[in-house]
N, C-alpha and C positions, 0 to 999 in steps of 0.2 A: 749669241743671244745676250750674253753678259754685256757686250758693248751696247746693244739696243736698249737694255734696261738702264744702263748708266747714262746714255745719251738722253733718254726720255726724262730720267730723274733730273739731269742737269738742266734741261729746259725749264722744268717746273721750279727748281730751286733758284735758278737765276732770275726768273720772272717774278717770283714772289718774295724771295729773301735776299739773294745776291744783289739785285738792282738797288733796292732801298739802302742796303748797307753800303754799297759803293757810293751812293749819293752822299751819305753821311761823311765818308772819307774825303770825297772831293770837296765837300763844303768846308771841312777842317783845313784842307790843303790850300784851297783857293780863296777862302773867305767868302763873305756875302757880296756877290757880284750884282745884286739887285738894288743896292743902295742908290737912291735918287731923290730929287727934290719933288715935293708935292705942293700944290696950292689950290685952295678952294676957288672955284670959279664955275661959270656956266657957259661953256662953249656950245656951239650948235650941235645937236645930237639928232640922228635919225634912229628911231627905235623900230626895228624890223621884226614883225611877227610872221613866221612861216606857218601856213595853215592849209589843211586839206580836211574838209568836213569836220570843222571844229565848232559847229554851232552850239554844241552842248556846253562849252566852256568859254566861248569867245566874249560874251557880254561881261562876264566877271573879269576876264583878263583886261578888257578895254577900260572898265571902271577902275581897275587897279592902276593902269597906265595914266589915266587922267588925274588920279589922286596922288601921283608921285610928287615929292618935294623938289620940283624943278620948274623954272619959269616957262609958262605956256608958249611964249614967243621964241624960246630957244629949243623946244622939243617938237619934233615932227614924228608922228606915229603912222606907220605903214603896215597894212595887212596884205601880205603876199599870198594870194589864194591860188593854189595849184589844182585847177580842175575840180573845185568843190561842187558837189551835187546836192548838198543840203542847204540850209539857210545861212551859211557862213558869209557869202557875198552880200546878202540883203542886210544882215546885222551890221557888217562893217560899213556899208554904204550909208545907212541911215543913222548910225550911232551918234556921231558928233562931227561938226565941221573940222575938228582937229585930227580926225582919223581919215587917212587916205587909203583907198583900196587899189591894189594892183592885181587884177584878176586875169588869170590865164585859162582859156578854154582848153579842155582836154588835159590829160596827165602828162607832165613833162619831168617831174621830179623837183625836189626842193632846190638842188644845186643849179639846175638849168634856169629856174626862175630867178634865183639870186644873181646869176651871171648877167641877167638882163636888167635887174633893178638896181643893184648896188652901184655900178659905175655912173648911174644917173642921179644919185643922191646929192643934194645940194649942201650938205653939212660936212664939217671936217672929220667928225667922228660918227661911227655907226655902232649900234648896240644890237646884237642878235638875241632873239628870244623865241620861246615856244608859247603856244596858245594856252597851255595848261600850267604855266609857270607864273607865280604871283610874287612880285618884287616887294621887298621892304621899302618903306617910303623914301629912305635916303640912299637907296642903292645906286642910282645914277650919279649922284654927287660923289659917292665913294669911288665909283669907277673912274670918272673923268678927272678927278684931282691929280691922278698920276701923269696925265698927258701934258702937264705943265713942263715936264722934262722931255725935251725933244728926242731923247734916247728911247723912250717908251713907245713901243709899237702896238702892243696888245695887252689887255688886262682882263683876266677871267675872274668872275665872282664865284661865290660858293653856292652850290645847289644843295638844299636840305630837303629830306623826304619827310612828309607828314604821314603817319600811319594811323589815321583816324578810324579806319575800319579794322585795325589790328590784324592785318593780314600777316601771315607768317613770312611771306615773301618780302614784305616790307621790313621785317626785322633783319633778314639776311641782307637785303639791299642796304640798310642803314649801316651794318657792320662793314660791308664791303666798301661803301663810299667813305667811311671814316678812315679806312686803310688807304684808299685812293687820295683822300685829302692830305694825309701825311706825305705821300709821294709828291703831290702837287706843291706842297710847301717847300720841300727839298729842291725840286726842280726850279721853282721860282727863285730860290736863294742863289741859284747858279745863273739866273737871268734867262733861262731857256725852258719855260713851261712847255711841256710837250702836249699840245692839244688843249681844248677848252670844253667846258660844259656848254652845250648848245643852248641851254636855257638862259645863260647870262654871261656874255663877254663883249668887250668893246675893242675896236681897233681904228686906226687912222684910215679913212676912206680911200685915200690915195694909194695905200699899200695893197689894196685888193687886186688880185689878178684872177681872171676866169678859171674855174675849176672844172675838171672832167666830171660830168654828171654821175659817173659811177665811182667817184671818190667821196670820202667822208669829209665834208667841208669844215666841220668843227675841229678836225685835226689838221688838215692841210693848210688852212688859212694862217693859224698861229705859227706853224712850223715854217712856212715860207717867210713870214715876217721875221722870225728869229734868224733864218738863213740870210736875210737881207741885212743883218747886222743890228737889228733893233732888239731891245729887251722885251721879253714876254713874261708877265708876272701873274701872281695869284693874290687876290685880296679877299680874305675871309670875312671882312666887314661889309662887303657888297654881296648881299644874300638874296636868294629867292627860294620859294618853296613849291614843291610838287607833291601830289598825292601818290602814295605807293600803289603799285599794281600787282596783279597775281602772276604766278609763274609762267603762264602761257604767253602773256603779253611781254614779259621780260625776256623770255626765250626768243620770241620773234624779233625783238629789238636787238638782242645780242647777236643773233644770226646775221642780221643786216649789217651791224657794225663790224663784225669780223670780216665779212666779205668785202665791204667797201673800205674798211680800214687797212686790210692787207694791201690792196691796190694803192691806197694813199701812201702807206709806209714804204713800199718798194720805190715809188716815185720820189718820195722825200729823201730816202736813203741815197738814191742815185744822185740827186741834187746836192746832198751833203758831201758826198765824195768829190764831186766836181768842184765844190767851193772849198774843200779842205776843212770842213766843219765836223771834225771827228767826234766831238762830244755829242753833238746832235745825232750823228749816225749811231753812236752807242745807245743813246736814249731811244731812238726809233726801234732798234732791234730788241733791246731789253724790255722796254716798257710796253711796246705794242706787239711786235711780231711774235716774240716768244710767248706772250700772254695768250694771243689768239691761236698759237700752236699747242696750247695746253691740252685741248681736247684730243688732238692727235697723239700727243705724248702719253696721255693717260691710256688711250686705246692701245698704243704700242706696248706699254707696260703690261697690260692685261694679256695681250697675245704672246708676249715673250716670256712672261714669268714661268709658265709650266715647263719651259725647255731649258731652264737654268739647271746647272748641276746642284745636287743636294749638298749642303742644307740651304743654299741661297734661294732655291726655288720655294722651299717651305717658308722662309722668312718673307720673301716677296709676296707670295700668295696670302700669307697671314696679314701683312700690312694692307694689301688691297682689299682683303675680306673685311677688315675692320672699317676701312673707309666706306666701302659700298654698304656694309651692314648698318653703319651709322646713318648713311644717307637714306636707306630704306626706312630705318626707324624714325628718322626725322619726318619723312613723308607720312608714315602711318600715324605717328603721334599727333601731327597737325590735323589730319583728317578726323581724328578722334576728339579734337578740341583741346588737346594738351600741347603746351608750348615748352619744349626743351631746347633752349637756344643752341647749344653745341651740336646737337643732332640735326637741327634744321639748317644750321650753317653748312654742314657737310652736304645736305641735300641741295642747298642753294648753289654751292660750288659745283656740284655735279651737273646741275641744270645749265649753268653758264658755260661749262666746258663742253657739254653736248651741243649747245647752241653754237659755240665757237667752231666745233668740228663740222657742223652743218654749214656754217658760213664759209669755212675753208673749202668744202666740197663745191659750194655754189660758185666760189671764186675760181676754182680750178676748172669747173665745167662750164663757166661763163653763163650761168643761168640766173644771175642776180639782175634785178631791175632797179632803175633810178627812182622808184616810188616808195612812199612810206605811208603808214596808216596811223591814225591818232592813237595815243597811249590811253586806252580806256577799256 
């Protein structure tokens, strides 16, 4: 049981502390591998908005797209509607001649729809977006300036969360994504950003290859581009904003990401081994696989702790008791209208690890589906 506890603790420590520390060391040893030329310009861009029943937010999103600081004749806007049953299709069809609708009857899943749409896009660059993501006016210019260098294959912008409803989940999400942003900057400095924010990233259209509908495309597309020898980088000046959501929506999203992400990472890891790209292999395992195994590791610690020899069992149970007690206190204080950030962060971490465990089970039992629901 001591081995089980140590192994589970090692998973969590490597995922959350060891990995970012190792990136700092690699950055010091290898230098900044992301240095490249940039040039202001306006290459042709296809902005692709994936949507399923997004009528509630789509008008605002399309207005945001039309008001971007980018020449109208160089920007094509596509709404890819996956079996929407609300007024999504009607809004997109009637909104503006600059908006093109690609509507698919019945549910196929985001990835299946993109597999059909992206290879037919007429522009050199494609930008992926979500219907609830609002771009800063200069975001497209910020993204595309990097592609002046032929070595750049993919550029990810920064997703920022607006917590106007002051949801406690929003505060946990903000802290978590601040931490993720640090890791993205370190990965970017090595030229191999692992995965992208699905709300805002751009890549060369010719580098797209069809993706398994049960994979997480926002991870696998950038990783494949990196494996092909191109730089994948992060630009914090290309920004968009989304509204924070409550715990139930966040847990549903995390479950799906864990299930799809594990499948994606196993595929990417195999491809990295075949190509001899061991840095990317290390990134896939440490940043994604171990993170999504965090729920299973936490459960393993809970089950093994009582069987440790004293006094190790007492120490392990005390540490777990403090964490779960803080998570419970975070849940209760939030429901009472009190906001204690450290307590709520413990609760938020517990929620995402439970969701990750559920996603792992869905992956193992093959019960996941290629569909998604709007974040609302």
